[in-house]
C-alpha positions as CSV (number, residue, x, y, z in Angstrom):
1,M,118.2,157.4,-78.2
2,F,115.5,155.4,-76.1
3,A,113.6,156.5,-73.0
4,K,113.9,153.6,-69.9
5,P,111.9,150.8,-70.9
6,I,108.1,151.3,-70.2
7,A,105.8,148.8,-69.0
8,V,103.4,146.9,-71.0
9,N,100.8,146.3,-69.6
10,F,97.2,143.3,-70.0
11,I,94.3,144.4,-67.6
12,V,91.7,142.4,-68.9
13,G,88.1,143.0,-67.8
14,S,85.9,140.4,-67.0
15,M,82.6,138.9,-67.4
16,T,81.0,140.2,-64.4
17,T,79.4,143.4,-63.9
18,Y,80.8,146.5,-62.4
19,K,79.8,149.8,-62.0
20,G,80.6,151.6,-65.2
21,K,82.5,148.8,-66.5
22,P,80.9,146.8,-69.5
23,P,80.9,142.6,-69.2
24,V,84.0,141.6,-71.5
25,F,86.2,138.7,-72.9
26,N,89.2,138.7,-75.0
27,V,90.8,136.3,-77.9
28,M,94.3,135.4,-78.0
29,H,95.0,134.3,-82.0
30,V,98.1,132.4,-81.7
31,D,100.0,130.3,-84.4
32,P,99.3,127.2,-84.2
33,E,103.2,126.2,-84.9
34,T,105.4,128.6,-82.9
35,M,101.8,129.1,-80.1
36,L,103.3,132.4,-79.7
37,P,100.6,135.1,-79.8
38,V,99.9,136.8,-83.3
39,D,96.5,138.7,-82.7
40,F,94.4,140.0,-79.3
41,E,90.9,141.1,-79.5
42,T,88.3,142.7,-76.8
43,H,84.6,142.0,-76.7
44,V,81.9,143.9,-75.0
45,F,78.4,143.3,-73.5
46,D,76.2,146.3,-73.6
47,L,74.3,145.5,-70.3
48,V,71.7,148.5,-70.3
49,K,71.1,147.9,-74.2
50,A,70.6,144.1,-73.6
51,N,67.9,144.6,-70.6
52,A,66.2,146.9,-72.6
53,D,66.0,145.1,-75.4
54,D,66.2,141.8,-74.7
55,V,68.8,140.9,-77.2
56,P,72.1,139.8,-76.0
57,E,74.9,141.2,-78.5
58,W,78.7,140.5,-77.9
59,H,80.2,143.5,-79.9
60,L,84.7,143.7,-81.2
61,K,85.7,146.5,-78.9
62,Y,89.0,146.8,-80.4
63,N,91.5,144.6,-81.7
64,Y,95.2,144.8,-80.6
65,R,97.3,144.9,-83.3
66,D,94.7,147.6,-85.5
67,F,94.2,149.9,-82.4
68,F,97.6,149.8,-81.1
69,Q,99.0,149.7,-84.8
70,L,101.6,146.9,-84.2
71,K,102.9,145.2,-86.3
72,D,102.7,141.8,-84.1
73,L,102.6,140.9,-80.9
74,S,106.0,140.6,-80.4
75,P,107.7,142.9,-77.2
76,Q,109.6,144.8,-79.7
77,S,106.5,146.0,-81.2
78,F,105.3,146.8,-77.8
79,M,108.6,149.0,-76.8
80,D,108.4,150.5,-80.2
81,H,104.9,151.4,-79.3
82,S,105.6,152.5,-76.0
83,N,108.3,154.9,-77.3
84,R,106.0,156.3,-79.6
85,I,104.1,156.9,-76.6
86,Y,106.6,158.3,-74.7
87,F,108.0,160.7,-77.6
88,N,105.5,161.4,-79.8
89,E,102.0,163.8,-77.6
90,T,99.5,162.8,-80.2
91,A,100.5,159.8,-79.9
92,A,99.8,159.9,-76.6
């Protein structure tokens, strides 16, 4: 028995600085034939380090499929993950 659906939302970052939040950008990979998303990545920039070293470097913060252990980016995969979080304290 599944719980009521849990909403999953993409909260994306910004290239502008905000106290306590690094600049970020996201890359969504899509299937060229179906135009459906197949992967989603978030890249971050350490502004303090860049200012100290005078070298800007972007780093992959996480990949949605790997980080959330999703088989794909389908609504069903997000629903399955939401249920794992809801029913498994370790996953939460």
